[in-house]
N, C-alpha and C positions, 0 to 999 in steps of 0.2 A: 407543653409542648416540653417544656425543659427537661421536667417529670418522663416523662416515655420517652427522652432520650438520654438521659441517665440509666432509665431499664438497660437499654439498647447499650446503651458503654457497656454496662457492670457487667453485660451476658457476651458483648464480646472479649468482653478482658479475660471471661473466668473459659472458654472457650479456648483463648489461643494460651492458657498454662493449661490448658489439658490438652493442643495437640499440640507443644514445645514438646509438655514432658513424655509423650509417646511417639515422637522422634528418635531414633538409634543416636547413640552416641559411643564416644573408645567404650565407655562403661557398659553398653550393651541395650542404653534406654531402659523404659519400665514395664513397654508392653511390645516392645517387637523383636524379643525374646524368642532362640530354638527358631522354633518350628514356620520356616519356611512356607506351606506346602499347605497353603489355606487357601481363598476366594480368592487372594489376588498378590502378586506375586515379592518377592523381599526389596526390590525394585520399584515395582507399581506403586507400592505404600509408600514405600518411601516421597517419590514421586507427586503422591495424592496429601498425604500430609506435608511436605513443602508447599504445593501452592497452595494449598489452606489454610496454611502462618501467611501467607502469603497475604493473601485476603482480607483474611481477619488484621494484620498488620493495616494494612491499608485499613479496611473498617475502623478502627480501632482510635490512626489517626485521626479520618473525616470529624467522627466523633467527639474527638480531645478537640478540634479547634471551632467545629461551633461550636462543641458548651461556651469553650470562651469566649467566643464575640460575644454571644448569647446571653456570656454572666457580663461582659462586657458595657452591653448598650443600656446607653439611660440615665450616664453616668456623665460626670462630667473632666472633663481632663483637666489632671489639677498635676504644679509639680510641686517637689518637700522642695525649692527651692521656690518656689514664690510664697512655702506656708514661713521661711526664718525669714529674721530681720537682720539684716547687715549691720544695719549698727551695729544693734546691742550685743553678735560676737564680737565684737572686732575689742582688744583689750585696754582701754587708759595706759599711756603711756603718765609715769610716776612720773613725779617731781621730787628731784635728788634734790636737795642741797648743798651750794657751795659754802664751806664751812670760809670763816675770811681770816 
């Protein structure tokens, strides 16, 4: 289950990076420069890429949370404070002899 979910998670991450790189930025983007005379208008492509980014981001978030929950199952909850020895961590007060 975890392996399949991890593969899906990695595929979503790669697709998310690709979709983000295709989007138009102030510098022109990697794949959206120049010609707007394709099958889709520039506005339609931007809307499609924005929707794809939001869906992929939601999928990435869901797979991340699911993987974290699956990784935490079966483990005993413990605290760092339970493992420390409070008495040993406190320094002893030195006794200073008082001169007569």
